[in-house]
C-alpha positions in Angstrom: 82.5 91.2 184.3 83.7 88.2 182.1 83.7 87.7 178.4 82.8 84.5 176.6 83.8 84.3 173.0 83.0 81.7 170.6 84.5 81.5 167.0 82.4 79.9 164.2 84.7 78.9 161.0 83.2 77.8 157.8 86.1 75.9 156.0 85.3 76.2 152.0 88.1 73.4 151.2 88.8 71.1 154.1 91.5 69.2 152.0 93.3 72.6 150.9 92.9 74.6 154.3 93.2 71.6 156.8 97.0 71.9 157.2 97.3 75.5 157.8 94.1 75.6 160.0 95.2 72.7 162.2 98.7 74.2 162.8 97.1 77.2 164.2 94.7 75.5 166.4 97.2 73.4 167.8 99.4 76.7 168.5 96.4 78.2 170.4 95.3 75.1 172.2 95.9 76.6 175.5 93.0 78.9 174.9 90.4 76.7 173.4 88.0 75.2 175.7 85.6 73.4 173.4 86.1 72.5 169.7 83.5 71.1 167.7 84.0 70.0 164.0 81.6 68.5 161.6 80.9 68.0 157.8 78.9 65.8 155.8 79.9 62.2 155.5 78.1 59.4 153.9 79.2 56.1 152.2 79.2 58.0 149.0 80.4 61.7 150.0 82.9 63.3 152.4 82.3 66.8 152.0 85.1 69.3 151.2 83.7 71.9 153.2 83.0 71.8 156.9 82.4 73.7 160.1 84.4 74.2 163.5 83.1 76.0 166.5 85.4 77.1 169.2 84.6 78.1 172.6 87.6 80.3 174.0 88.9 80.5 177.3 91.8 82.2 179.1 93.7 85.5 178.1 91.6 87.5 175.7 94.7 88.9 174.0 95.3 85.3 173.0 92.1 85.0 171.5 92.7 88.4 169.4 95.8 86.7 167.9 94.1 83.3 167.2 91.4 85.3 165.5 93.5 87.2 163.4 95.8 84.2 162.1 92.4 82.6 161.5 91.2 85.5 159.7 94.1 85.4 157.3 93.4 82.3 155.8 91.8 83.0 152.4 89.8 79.6 152.7 87.7 80.5 155.9 84.6 82.4 156.8 85.3 83.5 160.5 82.3 84.4 162.5 82.6 85.8 166.0 80.1 85.7 169.1 80.9 87.5 172.2 79.0 87.4 175.4 79.5 89.8 178.5 78.9 87.3 181.4 77.0 89.3 184.0 77.5 88.3 187.7 80.8 86.4 186.7 
């Protein structure tokens, strides 16, 4: 049976946390299948908070390391969804 893991990140201050977060995501790019990021953007406002959704692929041991490093960043709220894929 295979596992699918999706990480949801709420970034409380994109300006403050962007560098460290991006560095970690780049280091683990080999195990990120899909990355979706979004924040409020209008002609008047570029929001300081944002969200990133990651679909992970490959070695689950690497997923755990990625999750730990992201969890160590104080300005992130990390949520995890894990699915056991039946018939895979």
